[in-house]
KOLKOLKOL-404078 format. One record per residue: residue in three letters; x, y, z of N, C-alpha, C, O in turn. Coordinates in Angstrom, 1 decimal. Layout:
REM KOLKOLKOL-404078
PT    r    n.c1    n.c2    n.c3   ca.c1   ca.c2   ca.c3    c.c1    c.c2    c.c3    o.c1    o.c2    o.c3
PT  ALA       X       Y       Z       X       Y       Z       X       Y       Z       X       Y       Z
...
***
This chain:
REM KOLKOLKOL-404078
PT    r    n.c1    n.c2    n.c3   ca.c1   ca.c2   ca.c3    c.c1    c.c2    c.c3    o.c1    o.c2    o.c3
PT  MET   238.3    42.7    63.2   237.1    42.1    62.7   236.2    43.2    62.3   235.9    44.1    63.0
PT  MET   235.7    43.0    61.1   234.7    44.0    60.5   233.3    43.7    61.0   232.9    42.5    61.2
PT  LYS   232.6    44.7    61.2   231.2    44.6    61.6   230.3    44.1    60.5   230.5    44.5    59.3
PT  VAL   229.4    43.2    60.8   228.5    42.6    59.7   227.6    43.7    59.3   227.1    44.5    60.1
PT  MET   227.3    43.7    58.0   226.4    44.7    57.5   225.0    44.5    58.1   224.6    43.4    58.5
PT  ALA   224.2    45.6    58.1   222.9    45.6    58.6   222.0    44.5    57.9   222.2    44.2    56.7
PT  LYS   221.2    43.8    58.7   220.4    42.7    58.1   219.1    43.3    57.4   218.6    42.6    56.5
PT  GLN   218.7    44.5    57.8   217.6    45.1    57.1   218.0    46.4    56.5   218.8    47.1    57.0
PT  LYS   217.4    46.7    55.3   217.7    47.9    54.6   217.3    49.1    55.3   218.0    50.2    55.3
PT  GLU   216.1    49.1    55.9   215.5    50.2    56.6   215.0    49.8    58.0   214.8    48.6    58.2
PT  ARG   214.8    50.8    58.8   214.3    50.5    60.1   213.0    51.4    60.2   212.9    52.5    59.7
PT  ALA   212.0    50.8    60.9   210.8    51.6    61.1   210.7    51.8    62.6   210.7    50.9    63.4
PT  LEU   210.6    53.1    63.0   210.5    53.5    64.3   209.2    54.2    64.6   208.9    55.2    64.0
PT  ARG   208.4    53.6    65.5   207.2    54.3    65.9   207.5    55.3    67.0   208.1    54.9    68.0
PT  LEU   207.1    56.5    66.8   207.4    57.5    67.8   206.4    57.4    69.0   205.3    57.1    68.8
PT  SER   207.0    57.8    70.2   206.1    57.9    71.3   205.2    59.1    71.2   205.4    59.9    70.3
PT  ASP   204.3    59.3    72.1   203.4    60.4    72.1   204.2    61.7    72.2   204.0    62.7    71.4
PT  ILE   205.1    61.8    73.1   206.0    63.0    73.3   206.9    63.1    72.1   207.3    64.2    71.8
PT  GLY   207.4    62.0    71.6   208.3    62.1    70.4   207.7    62.7    69.2   208.3    63.4    68.5
PT  LYS   206.4    62.4    69.0   205.6    63.0    67.9   205.6    64.5    68.0   205.8    65.2    67.0
PT  THR   205.4    65.0    69.2   205.4    66.4    69.4   206.7    67.1    69.2   206.9    68.1    68.6
PT  LEU   207.8    66.4    69.8   209.1    66.9    69.7   209.6    67.0    68.2   210.2    67.9    67.8
PT  ILE   209.3    65.9    67.4   209.7    65.9    66.0   209.0    66.9    65.2   209.6    67.6    64.4
PT  SER   207.8    67.1    65.5   207.0    68.2    64.8   207.6    69.5    65.1   207.8    70.3    64.2
PT  ASP   207.9    69.8    66.3   208.5    71.1    66.7   209.9    71.2    66.1   210.3    72.3    65.6
PT  LEU   210.7    70.1    66.0   212.0    70.2    65.5   212.0    70.5    64.0   212.8    71.4    63.6
PT  PHE   211.1    70.0    63.2   211.0    70.3    61.8   210.4    71.7    61.5   210.5    72.1    60.4
PT  GLN   209.8    72.3    62.5   209.3    73.6    62.3   210.3    74.7    62.9   210.0    75.9    62.8
PT  ALA   211.4    74.3    63.3   212.4    75.2    63.9   212.9    76.1    62.8   213.0    75.8    61.6
PT  PRO   213.2    77.4    63.2   213.6    78.4    62.2   215.0    78.1    61.5   215.3    78.6    60.5
PT  HIS   215.8    77.3    62.2   217.2    77.0    61.7   217.2    75.6    61.1   216.6    74.7    61.6
PT  PRO   218.0    75.4    60.1   218.1    74.1    59.5   218.8    73.1    60.4   219.6    73.5    61.3
PT  LEU   218.5    71.9    60.3   219.1    70.8    61.1   220.5    70.6    60.6   220.8    70.6    59.4
PT  PRO   221.4    70.3    61.6   222.8    70.0    61.1   222.9    68.6    60.4   222.0    67.8    60.6
PT  GLY   223.8    68.5    59.6   224.0    67.2    58.9   224.5    66.2    59.9   225.0    66.5    61.0
PT  LEU   224.4    64.9    59.6   224.7    63.8    60.6   226.2    63.9    61.0   226.4    63.8    62.2
PT  PRO   227.2    64.1    60.2   228.6    64.2    60.7   228.8    65.4    61.6   229.4    65.2    62.7
PT  ALA   228.2    66.5    61.4   228.3    67.7    62.3   227.6    67.4    63.6   228.1    67.8    64.6
PT  PHE   226.4    66.8    63.5   225.7    66.5    64.7   226.5    65.5    65.6   226.6    65.7    66.8
PT  ASP   227.0    64.5    64.9   227.8    63.5    65.6   229.0    64.1    66.3   229.3    63.8    67.5
PT  MET   229.8    64.9    65.6   231.0    65.6    66.2   230.6    66.4    67.4   231.2    66.4    68.4
PT  LYS   229.5    67.2    67.3   229.1    68.1    68.4   228.6    67.2    69.6   229.0    67.6    70.7
PT  LEU   227.9    66.2    69.3   227.4    65.3    70.4   228.6    64.7    71.1   228.6    64.6    72.3
PT  ARG   229.6    64.2    70.4   230.7    63.6    71.0   231.5    64.6    71.9   231.9    64.3    73.0
PT  ARG   231.7    65.8    71.4   232.4    66.8    72.1   231.6    67.2    73.4   232.2    67.3    74.5
PT  LEU   230.3    67.4    73.3   229.5    67.8    74.4   229.4    66.7    75.4   229.5    66.9    76.7
PT  SER   229.2    65.5    75.0   229.1    64.3    75.9   230.4    64.1    76.7   230.3    63.8    77.9
PT  LYS   231.5    64.3    76.1   232.8    64.1    76.8   232.9    65.1    78.0   233.4    64.8    79.0
PT  ARG   232.4    66.3    77.7   232.5    67.4    78.7   231.5    67.2    79.8   231.7    67.3    81.0
PT  ILE   230.3    66.8    79.4   229.1    66.7    80.3   229.1    65.4    81.1   228.8    65.3    82.2
PT  LEU   229.5    64.3    80.4   229.4    62.9    81.0   230.8    62.4    81.5   231.0    61.2    81.5
PT  ASP   231.6    63.3    82.0   232.9    62.9    82.5   233.7    62.0    81.6   234.2    61.0    82.0
PT  GLY   233.8    62.4    80.4   234.7    61.7    79.4   234.0    60.6    78.7   234.6    59.9    77.8
PT  GLN   232.7    60.3    79.0   232.0    59.2    78.4   231.5    59.6    77.0   230.7    60.6    77.0
PT  PRO   231.9    59.0    75.9   231.5    59.5    74.6   230.1    59.0    74.3   229.6    58.0    74.8
PT  ALA   229.4    59.8    73.5   228.1    59.5    73.0   228.1    59.8    71.5   228.9    60.7    71.1
PT  ASN   227.3    59.2    70.8   227.2    59.5    69.3   225.7    59.4    68.9   224.8    59.1    69.7
PT  ASN   225.5    59.5    67.6   224.1    59.5    67.1   223.4    58.2    67.4   222.2    58.1    67.4
PT  LYS   224.2    57.1    67.5   223.6    55.8    67.7   223.1    55.6    69.2   222.3    54.8    69.5
PT  THR   223.6    56.5    70.0   223.3    56.4    71.5   221.8    56.5    71.6   221.2    55.8    72.5
PT  PHE   221.1    57.4    70.9   219.7    57.6    71.0   218.9    56.3    70.7   218.0    55.9    71.4
PT  ARG   219.3    55.7    69.6   218.6    54.4    69.2   218.8    53.3    70.2   217.9    52.6    70.5
PT  LYS   220.1    53.2    70.7   220.4    52.2    71.6   219.7    52.4    73.0   219.2    51.4    73.6
PT  THR   219.6    53.6    73.4   218.9    54.0    74.6   217.4    53.7    74.5   216.8    53.0    75.4
PT  LEU   216.9    54.1    73.4   215.4    53.8    73.1   215.1    52.3    73.1   214.2    51.9    73.8
PT  GLU   216.0    51.5    72.5   215.7    50.1    72.4   215.7    49.5    73.8   214.9    48.7    74.2
PT  SER   216.7    49.9    74.6   216.8    49.3    76.0   215.7    49.7    76.8   215.2    48.9    77.6
PT  TRP   215.3    51.0    76.7   214.1    51.5    77.5   212.8    50.8    77.1   212.0    50.3    77.9
PT  LEU   212.6    50.6    75.8   211.4    49.9    75.3   211.3    48.5    75.7   210.3    48.0    76.2
PT  VAL   212.4    47.8    75.7   212.4    46.4    76.1   212.2    46.3    77.6   211.5    45.4    78.1
PT  PHE   212.8    47.2    78.4   212.5    47.2    79.8   211.1    47.5    80.2   210.5    46.9    81.0
PT  CYS   210.5    48.4    79.5   209.1    48.8    79.7   208.1    47.9    79.1   207.0    47.7    79.7
PT  TYR   208.4    47.2    78.0   207.5    46.3    77.3   208.2    45.0    77.0   208.4    44.7    75.8
PT  PRO   208.6    44.2    78.0   209.4    43.0    77.8   208.6    42.0    76.9   209.2    41.2    76.2
PT  ASP   207.3    42.0    76.9   206.5    41.1    76.1   206.5    41.4    74.6   206.1    40.7    73.8
PT  LYS   207.0    42.6    74.3   207.1    43.1    72.9   208.5    43.1    72.4   208.8    43.7    71.4
PT  ALA   209.4    42.3    73.1   210.9    42.4    72.7   211.1    42.0    71.2   211.9    42.6    70.6
PT  LEU   210.4    41.0    70.7   210.6    40.6    69.3   210.2    41.7    68.4   211.0    42.1    67.4
PT  GLN   209.1    42.3    68.6   208.6    43.4    67.8   209.6    44.6    67.8   209.8    45.2    66.8
PT  ILE   210.1    44.9    69.0   211.1    46.0    69.2   212.3    45.7    68.4   212.9    46.5    67.7
PT  ALA   212.8    44.5    68.6   214.1    44.1    67.9   213.9    44.2    66.4   214.8    44.8    65.7
PT  LEU   212.8    43.7    65.8   212.6    43.8    64.4   212.5    45.3    63.9   212.9    45.6    62.8
PT  SER   211.8    46.1    64.7   211.7    47.5    64.3   213.0    48.2    64.3   213.2    49.2    63.6
PT  GLN   214.0    47.7    65.0   215.3    48.3    65.1   216.2    47.7    64.1   217.4    48.1    63.9
PT  GLY   215.8    46.7    63.4   216.6    46.0    62.4   217.6    45.0    63.0   218.6    44.7    62.5
PT  HIS   217.2    44.5    64.2   218.0    43.5    64.9   217.3    42.2    65.0   216.1    42.0    64.8
PT  THR   218.2    41.2    65.3   217.7    39.9    65.7   217.5    39.9    67.2   218.0    40.8    67.9
PT  THR   216.8    38.9    67.7   216.7    38.8    69.2   218.0    38.5    69.8   218.3    38.9    71.0
PT  VAL   218.9    37.8    69.1   220.3    37.5    69.6   221.0    38.8    69.8   221.6    39.0    70.9
PT  THR   221.0    39.7    68.8   221.7    41.0    68.9   221.1    41.8    70.1   221.8    42.4    70.9
PT  GLN   219.8    41.7    70.2   219.1    42.5    71.3   219.6    42.0    72.6   219.9    42.8    73.5
PT  TYR   219.6    40.7    72.8   220.0    40.1    74.1   221.5    40.4    74.4   221.9    40.6    75.6
PT  GLU   222.3    40.4    73.4   223.7    40.7    73.6   224.0    42.1    74.0   225.0    42.4    74.7
PT  HIS   223.3    43.0    73.5   223.6    44.5    73.6   222.6    45.3    74.4   223.0    46.4    74.9
PT  TYR   221.4    44.9    74.5   220.4    45.9    75.0   219.7    45.4    76.2   219.1    46.2    77.0
PT  ILE   219.6    44.1    76.5   218.8    43.5    77.5   219.6    43.4    78.8   219.1    43.2    79.9
PT  ASN   220.9    43.4    78.7   221.8    43.2    79.9   222.0    44.4    80.7   222.8    44.4    81.7
PT  ILE   221.2    45.5    80.5   221.3    46.7    81.3   220.4    46.6    82.4   219.2    46.3    82.2
PT  SER   220.9    46.8    83.7   220.0    46.6    84.8   219.4    48.0    85.2   220.1    48.9    85.5
PT  PHE   218.1    48.0    85.2   217.3    49.2    85.6   216.5    48.8    86.8   216.3    47.7    87.1
PT  GLU   216.1    49.8    87.6   215.3    49.7    88.8   213.8    50.0    88.4   213.5    50.6    87.3
PT  GLU   212.9    49.6    89.3   211.5    49.9    89.0   211.2    51.4    88.9   210.4    51.8    88.1
PT  TYR   211.9    52.2    89.7   211.7    53.7    89.6   212.1    54.2    88.3   211.6    55.2    87.8
PT  ASP   213.1    53.5    87.6   213.6    53.9    86.3   212.4    53.7    85.3   212.2    54.5    84.4
PT  ARG   211.7    52.6    85.5   210.6    52.3    84.5   209.6    53.4    84.5   209.0    53.8    83.5
PT  LYS   209.3    53.9    85.7   208.3    55.0    85.8   208.7    56.3    85.0   208.0    56.9    84.4
PT  GLU   210.0    56.6    85.2   210.6    57.7    84.4   210.6    57.5    82.9   210.3    58.3    82.1
PT  MET   211.0    56.3    82.5   211.1    55.9    81.1   209.8    55.9    80.4   209.6    56.3    79.3
PT  ARG   208.8    55.4    81.2   207.5    55.2    80.6   206.9    56.4    80.0   206.3    56.4    78.9
PT  LYS   207.1    57.6    80.6   206.6    58.8    80.0   207.2    59.2    78.7   206.6    59.9    77.9
PT  TRP   208.4    58.7    78.4   209.1    59.0    77.2   208.8    58.0    76.1   208.9    58.3    74.9
PT  VAL   208.4    56.8    76.5   208.1    55.7    75.5   206.7    55.4    75.3   206.3    54.6    74.4
PT  GLU   205.8    56.0    76.1   204.4    55.7    76.0   203.8    56.0    74.6   204.1    57.1    74.1
PT  GLY   203.1    55.1    74.0   202.6    55.3    72.7   203.5    54.7    71.6   203.1    54.7    70.4
PT  SER   204.7    54.3    71.9   205.6    53.7    70.9   205.2    52.3    70.5   205.5    51.9    69.4
PT  ILE   204.5    51.6    71.4   204.2    50.2    71.1   202.7    50.1    71.0   202.2    49.0    70.8
***
């Protein structure tokens, strides 16, 4: 079964306060950023080694961010879904079913503060 094409042409992502700093630093780095295929291959290779064989790819960041945002700001779930180019159905099927604890929320909050 083929995956349905994206519903939105572009996605708009609002960076958290810490994300703004990190992105600014990243673009001022002395070395050029790797292309997406090279980044993806390296991430997969490193994640298998570090995460006991669990693969990660470039989509992992976006998926993690969405699940953290929805957990920290459940009242903004629709806004978060739309900013990611998803419907609420997609969001509930893939991102809301992750169980986090309250102590997770405290750790996540510092990374997503200012995104919403």
